[in-house]
C-alpha positions in Angstrom: -19.1 -29.2 1.8 -16.1 -28.5 4.1 -14.8 -25.0 4.0 -11.1 -25.1 3.1 -8.9 -24.8 6.2 -11.7 -25.4 8.6 -11.3 -27.5 11.8 -12.7 -30.5 9.9 -10.1 -30.1 7.2 -6.9 -31.7 8.6 -3.9 -29.4 9.2 -1.4 -30.4 6.6 1.4 -28.0 7.5 4.6 -29.4 5.8 7.5 -29.4 8.3 10.1 -30.5 5.8 12.9 -28.3 4.9 11.9 -26.1 1.9 14.7 -26.4 -0.7 12.8 -24.4 -3.3 15.0 -21.5 -4.7 13.9 -18.2 -3.5 12.6 -16.2 -6.5 13.8 -13.0 -4.9 17.4 -14.2 -5.3 17.6 -12.8 -8.9 17.3 -9.2 -7.7 19.3 -7.3 -5.1 18.6 -8.2 -1.5 20.1 -5.0 -0.1 22.6 -2.3 -1.0 24.9 -2.5 2.0 22.7 -1.5 5.0 19.2 -3.2 5.2 18.2 -1.4 8.5 19.1 2.0 7.0 17.2 1.1 3.8 14.2 0.3 5.9 14.4 3.6 7.7 14.5 5.5 4.4 11.3 3.6 3.4 9.7 4.6 6.7 10.9 8.2 6.9 11.7 9.4 3.4 11.9 7.3 0.2 13.8 4.3 -1.2 13.6 2.5 -4.6 13.7 -1.3 -5.0 14.3 -3.4 -8.1 11.3 -5.7 -8.4 12.0 -6.5 -12.0 11.5 -10.3 -11.4 7.7 -9.7 -11.1 5.9 -11.0 -14.2 3.6 -8.7 -16.2 0.7 -9.6 -18.5 -1.2 -7.2 -20.8 -4.8 -7.6 -21.7 -6.0 -5.6 -24.7 -9.2 -5.7 -26.8 -12.5 -3.9 -26.6 -14.0 -6.4 -24.2 -11.1 -6.7 -21.8 -12.8 -5.2 -18.8 -16.1 -7.2 -19.1 -14.2 -10.4 -19.8 -11.8 -10.0 -16.8 -14.8 -9.2 -14.6 -16.1 -12.7 -15.1 -12.7 -14.3 -14.2 -11.3 -12.2 -11.4 -12.6 -11.7 -7.8 -12.5 -7.8 -8.1 -15.2 -5.6 -9.7 -13.5 -4.4 -12.9 -16.2 -4.2 -15.5 -16.3 -0.4 -15.1 -12.8 0.1 -13.9 -12.0 3.6 -15.2 -8.8 4.3 -17.1 -6.2 5.6 -14.8 -7.2 3.3 -11.9 -5.5 0.4 -10.3 -6.7 -2.3 -7.8 -5.8 -5.9 -6.8 -7.5 -9.1 -7.7 -7.4 -12.9 -7.3 -8.1 -16.0 -9.3 -9.6 -18.8 -7.1 -10.2 -22.5 -7.7 -13.7 -24.0 -7.5 -13.4 -24.4 -3.8 -12.6 -20.7 -3.2 -8.9 -21.3 -2.6 -6.4 -18.7 -3.8 -4.5 -19.6 -6.9 -3.3 -16.2 -8.2 -2.9 -12.7 -6.8 -2.2 -9.7 -9.1 -1.9 -6.0 -9.0 -4.1 -4.4 -11.8 -3.6 -1.2 -13.7 -6.1 0.1 -16.3 -5.3 2.5 -19.1 -7.2 3.7 -22.0 -6.5 0.6 -24.1 -4.8 -2.0 -21.8 -5.2 -3.7 -18.5 -1.9 -4.8 -17.0 -1.7 -7.7 -14.5 1.6 -8.1 -12.6 2.1 -11.1 -10.4 4.6 -13.1 -8.5 7.8 -14.4 -10.1 7.1 -17.8 -11.8 3.3 -17.3 -11.8 2.9 -15.5 -15.1 2.8 -18.5 -17.3 0.2 -20.3 -15.4 -2.0 -17.2 -15.1 -1.7 -16.6 -18.8 -2.5 -20.2 -19.5 -5.7 -19.9 -17.5 -6.7 -16.6 -19.1 -6.0 -17.9 -22.7 -8.2 -21.0 -22.0 -11.1 -18.6 -21.1 -10.9 -16.4 -24.2 -13.4 -18.3 -26.3 -15.1 -15.8 -28.6 -14.4 -12.7 -26.5 -12.6 -9.7 -28.2 -9.6 -9.8 -25.9 -5.9 -10.7 -26.3 -3.9 -11.6 -23.1 -0.2 -11.8 -23.5 3.0 -12.0 -21.5 4.9 -8.7 -21.5 7.5 -9.6 -18.9 10.4 -9.4 -21.3 9.2 -5.9 -22.2 8.4 -4.3 -18.9 10.2 -4.1 -15.5 8.8 -3.1 -12.1 10.7 -0.6 -9.9 9.0 0.3 -6.6 9.4 3.5 -4.7 8.4 3.4 -1.0 8.2 6.1 1.6 6.3 9.2 2.5 8.3 11.3 0.1 7.3 9.1 -2.8 5.3 11.9 -4.6 8.2 14.3 -4.4 10.7 11.7 -5.8 8.3 10.9 -8.8 7.9 14.5 -9.6 11.7 15.2 -9.4 12.4 12.3 -11.6 10.1 13.8 -14.2 7.4 11.1 -13.7 3.7 11.5 -13.3 2.3 11.5 -9.7 -1.1 9.6 -9.9 -3.6 10.1 -7.2 -3.3 8.0 -4.1 -3.9 5.2 -3.2 -4.6 3.4 -6.6 -4.2 6.0 -9.4 -2.5 4.9 -12.7 -0.8 7.0 -15.4 0.5 5.4 -18.6 4.0 6.5 -19.7 4.5 7.7 -23.2 7.3 5.3 -24.0 5.5 2.3 -22.5 4.7 1.1 -19.0 3.0 3.0 -16.3 3.2 4.5 -12.8 0.7 3.1 -10.2 0.3 4.4 -6.7 0.1 1.6 -4.1 -1.5 1.5 -0.6 1.3 -0.6 0.7 3.9 -1.1 1.9 4.5 1.7 4.4 2.8 5.2 4.3 3.1 5.6 0.6 4.4 3.7 -2.4 4.3 3.6 -6.2 5.3 1.0 -8.8 7.1 2.5 -11.7 6.7 0.0 -14.5 9.2 0.9 -17.4 10.4 -0.6 -20.6 13.0 -3.3 -19.5 15.7 -1.8 -21.6 15.4 1.6 -19.7 15.3 0.0 -16.2 18.8 1.0 -15.3 18.2 4.6 -16.5 15.0 4.7 -14.5 16.8 3.5 -11.4 19.4 6.2 -11.9 16.7 8.9 -12.4 14.9 7.8 -9.1 18.1 7.7 -7.0 19.1 11.1 -8.4 15.7 12.4 -7.4 16.2 11.4 -3.7 15.2 7.8 -3.4 17.8 5.7 -1.5 18.8 2.5 -3.2 17.3 -0.5 -1.3 16.7 -4.2 -1.7 14.0 -6.8 -1.1 15.0 -7.2 2.5 13.8 -3.7 3.3 10.7 -4.0 1.0 9.6 -7.3 2.6 10.1 -5.8 6.2 7.8 -2.9 5.4 5.3 -5.2 3.7 5.1 -7.5 6.7 4.7 -4.4 9.0 1.8 -3.4 6.6 0.4 -6.9 7.0 0.1 -7.2 3.2 0.2 -10.9 2.4 2.3 -12.4 -0.4 1.1 -15.4 -2.4 3.0 -18.6 -1.5 4.8 -17.0 1.3 1.8 -16.1 3.5 -0.7 -18.5 1.9 -0.8 -22.2 1.4 -2.8 -24.4 -0.9 -5.8 -24.1 1.5 -6.0 -20.4 1.9 -9.2 -18.6 1.2 -9.2 -14.8 0.7 -10.9 -14.0 4.1 -8.0 -15.5 6.0 -5.4 -13.0 4.7 -7.3 -9.8 4.5 -7.9 -9.8 0.8 -11.7 -9.1 1.1 -12.2 -5.6 -0.1 -8.8 -5.0 -1.4 -8.8 -7.8 -3.9 -12.3 -9.4 -3.5 -15.6 -7.6 -4.1 -18.3 -9.2 -2.1 -21.3 -8.0 -4.1 -20.2 -9.3 -7.5 -20.7 -12.8 -8.6 -20.0 -14.9 -11.8 -16.4 -16.0 -11.0 -15.0 -19.4 -9.9 -15.0 -19.9 -6.2 -17.6 -17.1 -5.5 -19.9 -19.5 -3.6 -17.3 -20.1 -1.0 -16.5 -16.5 -0.7 -20.2 -15.6 -0.2 -20.8 -18.4 2.2 -18.0 -17.6 4.5 -18.8 -13.9 4.5 -22.5 -14.4 5.1 -22.8 -17.5 7.3 -19.5 -18.0 9.2 -16.0 -16.9 10.0 -12.9 -17.9 8.2 -11.2 -20.9 9.8 -7.9 -19.1 10.1 -6.7 -15.5 10.5 -3.4 -13.7 9.7 -1.5 -12.1 12.6 1.9 -10.6 13.2 4.1 -12.7 15.4 6.7 -11.2 17.6 9.6 -13.6 17.7 12.3 -14.0 20.4 15.3 -15.5 18.7 18.6 -14.6 17.0 19.0 -14.6 13.2 20.1 -18.2 13.0 17.3 -19.5 15.2 14.5 -17.8 13.4 11.8 -19.9 11.8 11.3 -20.4 8.0 8.3 -19.8 5.8 6.0 -22.8 6.1 7.3 -23.9 9.5 4.6 -24.8 12.1 3.3 -22.5 14.9 2.7 -24.6 17.9 0.6 -24.2 21.1 0.8 -26.7 23.9 2.4 -29.3 21.6 -0.2 -28.9 18.9 0.2 -27.3 15.5 -2.1 -24.4 15.3 -0.8 -22.6 12.2 2.0 -21.9 9.7 4.7 -19.3 9.5 4.6 -17.0 6.6 7.2 -14.3 5.7 9.9 -13.9 8.4 11.9 -10.5 8.6 14.1 -8.5 10.7 12.4 -5.2 11.2 14.4 -2.1 12.0 12.1 -1.1 14.9 10.1 -4.2 15.8 13.0 -6.7 15.7 12.3 -10.3 14.4 8.7 -10.6 13.3 6.6 -12.9 10.9 3.2 -13.0 9.4 1.5 -16.3 10.3 -1.8 -18.0 9.5 -3.4 -19.3 12.8 -6.4 -21.3 13.6 -9.2 -18.9 14.6 -9.5 -20.5 18.0 -6.1 -19.4 19.1 -6.5 -16.5 21.6 -4.5 -13.3 21.3 -2.5 -14.0 24.5 -1.5 -17.6 23.7 2.0 -18.7 24.4 3.3 -20.1 21.1 6.5 -21.3 19.4 7.3 -21.0 15.7 9.7 -23.3 13.8 11.1 -26.7 13.9 14.3 -28.6 15.1 17.1 -26.1 15.9 15.2 -23.1 14.8 12.3 -22.8 17.3 11.4 -19.3 18.6 9.1 -18.3 21.3 6.3 -16.2 19.7 3.6 -13.9 20.8 0.8 -12.3 18.8 0.9 -8.6 18.2 -2.5 -7.6 19.7 -2.8 -4.7 17.1 -2.8 -7.3 14.3 -5.5 -9.5 16.0 -9.0 -8.6 15.0 -11.4 -10.2 17.5 -14.6 -11.6 16.3 -17.6 -9.3 16.6 -20.2 -10.1 19.3 -22.9 -10.4 16.7 -23.1 -13.2 14.2 -22.7 -12.6 10.4 -25.9 -11.3 8.8 -26.5 -14.5 6.9 -26.2 -16.6 10.1 -28.4 -14.2 12.0 -31.1 -14.4 9.3 -31.0 -18.1 9.2 -31.2 -18.4 12.9 -34.3 -16.0 13.0 -35.9 -18.1 10.2 -35.2 -21.3 12.0 -36.4 -20.0 15.3 -39.7 -18.8 13.7 -40.2 -22.2 12.0 -39.6 -23.9 15.4 -42.1 -21.7 17.2 -44.7 -22.4 14.5 
């Protein structure tokens, strides 16, 4: 069976102009000064309206053991007051859904990308069978505000909110919702998930507590710097978790019993993922920058796809990109098509070279095969 995205799997990068509406357009892109908003995130704290994210709630006494069979993360014994990330894969191990997870005494919350909640709920509902669980969409009830920056704990405390332990602590709020510390973007962050009717009041409390008002432009820039992938921006329909750094943070390698687990284990034990995520340094003005899903080209040949493109307050124009594993760190690249082609180089700090030794499964197979041949 061909591993998704391998050299045998044809590169199907779509170079056509993407006319799909940006789901982030329904929330504020900035509040007047995106670079200053980024600096606040990097040096103090800022708050971003991410109320367009979609939230599901799973209740019922078997919620953890049931989710454990469906998600890539080990959640069967996830303690109340703990968060993590998780994926849903297809049968070939390709990523279908990514979600942030928060567990309380009686509920597991899953929040995901705008427009993805209905499909995720549909999948979960089909898998209930006789389990004592109830998944439901609570997007109309809850809204996400994100505080980002090293002063996040101080802002939360000054706003009268709990300060869960970093990096993944969760505390339920008495009137509904929860606070979840996040390991990205930046040096510290927390999602404050509040009843949707109190979102404006929550925003006012957080800004009064010292968080600068910021928009999604700043948040995305810090996310890209953190090399935290985003579904559909930094993934395509062939992406497997190993290619974008979701092993560990969202995928537990020693648990089984979920769809796509065979591919996850095979790539981890016997091979290398066919692509890797890197940070591209771009050399172009705003109007010449590539777009998400544009090709990355080396010597006239497509070797990858552009993910999220941002203007970073210190790094300048940069992008996440999925590149074929054979592309060397010092390759001369271009990113984009037509009149938006930018020279691009790989940030060496984002490039993790392959280890000198083969994966343990391959090494064992080679030892076994060698012994058989000698016999």
